[in-house]
C-alpha positions, 0 to 999 in steps of 0.5 A: 305367659306374663306381659309387661307393658314396659311404657306403664312400668315406673320400676317399683319393684312391687312385683318381685317383691310380691312373688313368693315364687321368684318369677321376676328379676330386675333387668338392665332393660330400661324403658324410655322413663329411664326405668329399669324394668322387671324381667319375668326369667323365671315364667316355669315358676309361675303358678299363675297366682296373679299377685303380681297382676293385682300388685301393680299399682300401675297395671302394667303386668298381665298373667295369662295362662300359657296352655301351649306346653299343657299336655292333655289327659281327656280321652286317654284313659288316665282318669279311669282307676284301676279295675281288677278283672 
């Protein structure tokens, strides 16, 4: 999950330019400063590299790993090798 702190964003678009997965688009929504914010419209493309978070000069972006949509295979036997009997 990607969170953008609208009060900190200055609209520099570094996050948009640095993302190789095209997660961000330019929004028509303005913050209090009149800045058009980046919008993480394609979060499903995010690979959690955190590059946008690291590149943001204003620390306005937080990338959190979203585990809610991940399927857990723990204990279902999917990690075992096929064995011939």
